[in-house]
N, C-alpha and C positions, 0 to 999 in steps of 0.2 A: 335702105341707107346702107353703106358701112361705114362702120363706126372703129375700123381699124384704126389704132394709135401706131404711127412708126416711130419709134424712140434712138436718138442718134446714140449711139455707142459709148460716144466721146462724150455725154452727159449724163449717161446713166450710172457712170462708175470713174476709178479714178483711169486715166490712160497711159500710156507706156511710159511718155514724158514723164506723167505723175509719179510712177514707180520710181524712175530715173535718177529724181531728185530724192525721192525715200530714201532709195538703196544707198546714196551718198552722201546724206546726211547720216545715217545710223553706220555707216560704214569707217565717216571720220569720227564720230562719236567713238567705238570701239577702238579707233587708231590713239586717240589722247590718253582714257581710264587706261584701258589693261595694261600699256605699259606700265603707268605710274604706278600700278599697282602691283602688278608680277614684278617689276625689273627694279623700281623704287622703294615701294613701302614693304614689302615680303621679306628680300633676301636678309636687310639687318635682323628680322624676327625668326625665320628660319633656318639661322646659318647654327651650327653645333648641337651639342648633345639635349636630350631632354631637357635639365636640368637648366642648363642653360636659356635652351628656347619657352621655358615658365618665367622664369625670370627677367626675359628683355620682354615677353607679353605683360607680365604683370607691370613691370615700368615703363611701356609704350603702349599700355591700351586703349587708348584712343587712336594708334597710328594702323592698330589691328582691325578696329572697328571701323576706320575709314576704308582699309583695304578691301574691307568683305563688302562693304557699299560698293565698291566702286567696281567690286567685277558683277554682282549683280546687277548693276546698271548695264554691264558690259553683254551679262547675257541675254537683259530684255531688248538692248540693241540689235545682238545676234539675232532674237527671233525674227525682229520685223526687217532686218538686211535679208534673208533667210527666205522670206514670204513676197517680199518687191521682187528680188532678185530672179525668185522662181516666177513670176507674172512676165517680168521683163524679157525674159531668155526662153519662153516657154515657146514662144515662135521658132527658135532654131534646134525644139527636139521636147515635146512632153515627154517622152519619156524616162530620159537624161534628165530635165529639169524635176519631176520628182523625185527621182534619185539625188540630186544634186542636194534637194530639201531634204529629202531623209536624212542623207547623213552631216546636213548643217543641223537638224533637231536632235541630231544622236550627240554632235558634240556638245551642244547646249547642254543637256540630260548631264554629261557625263562631269562637265566644268561645275554644275549645279552641286553634284556629288562630291564635288573636288572643295567647293567653297563651304561644306558642310562640317568638312572636318575643321577649315579654320575657324566655325564657329565652336565646334567641339573645345579648340586646345583655348578660346577665348574662357568659357565656362571652368573649363578645369585650371589656368590659370586664375581667375578672380572668383576663385569656391571656397577660399578659406581653408581647405582640407592641408595636412603635411606632403611637402612637395616630394618629401622620400616615396610616397606612395601613388603621385603622379605623373614622374619621369619617365615610366615606360610608356603610357599609353600618352602622354604629351609625344616622344620622337615617334609613335606608332603614327599621329594623326598627324604630323608635320609631314612623314615619309608617305602618308595614303595620300595627302594631299599632291605632292609632287610626282608618284604613280598616277593617279588619275589626271592630273594637268597635262603627261604625257600623254594621256592614250586618249584625252581630250583633241591634243593636237593629230593626233594618228587621223580620227573622224577630219580633223578640219581640212587636213590635208589633200585624204581623199575628196573631199566638197571643193576644195581647190582644184583638182584635175580635171573635175566633173565641170565645173563651171570654164575653165580653160577650155576645155573640149567644145563646149556651146557657143563660146566668144568666136572661137577658131574657124568654124564653120559657120558661123552667120555672115561675114562679111572681109572684103578685102583689110581692112582698117583694122578689126575686130582678132585680124590673126595675131598682129601683134599683141592685144590685149589676153589673148590665148596663151601664148608662151611665155607671154608674162606671169599668168596664172601659175602656168605650169611650173616656173622657175621656182618660185616663191611655195609652191605645194612641195618641192623637192624638198628644199630648204629644211620644212618644217618635219619633214617625214625623215627624215636622216636624222636631224637632233632628237627627236623624239624616242625612234628606235634605238639611235645610238645610245641614249641615256636610261632607257630601259634593257639593255643587253651587255653595255659595259659600265662594271663601277666604276673605272676610272673618267667615264665620260660625265664632266660636269658643266661642263660650257655651250651655250646655245648659239657656238659662233658663224656656223653656216646662216640657218634663219637669221640672227643677226645681223648677218652680210646683206641677203636678199629681201628681209623683210618688209623695206620702208617700199621697194618696188609695189607693195600694196596700194598704196597712196595712189598710183598713178589710175588703178579704175574709177573710186570717187570723182576725181577730177573731169575722166572722159565722161562721166554720169552726167556731172555739173555742165558741161559744155553740151552734151546732150540736149538737156531737159531746158538750158536757154536760149538756144542759139534761135533764133525766126527759120520755122521751118512751115511747109504745106502739111494739111493733114496724110498727102500719100507721103509722104516722105517722112512724117513720125511712123508709117505702119510699116514703114520699109528700115525702120531703125533697128 
């Protein structure tokens, strides 16, 4: 008697539609928490010299704590996004999907290093030690956060270039998505390298101008994952 069991692959694990919705939720999460932390909570804290930073942190300790938590949540959401997109885009190119995942995870690691500098800054400001002895380390921690953040954005920019290529080669409609990812990637890379190489380059005006285009991908993923479809159509998504 043949006892072989034929398992439906769509019931054995997450379908591509499932990966699409997971990626969409993760992407929308990062688009909320990261800007609040990086553009809303951190600039007033990190502006100025070491003495000013210590004073600001001491009087805005909760604000820095919230920023650290939000950036930690952003890193967790990033990992989920990179994992889901790896599976969703794998049919367009296994090797490039692996490479995109690698750069995405490198981005998370570097961002985690950046957040540790904020934790160090928090500990210094609340240690009770004389501020005169901590001004130099505080300035160093603030600068290290900025440099690590920009290095992480370089990794993310490369990830977006690879993500864009996978989308571009996957189908007609996805070519528009791929080009959109390239535009955003170039914006991030220009600003990241600009701030690392040019001392007077302090405003991320390029990425701020095109970064909002990232929302196109999660909206498309939501559409893909919710519209009525046949199994054959899902496999071709």
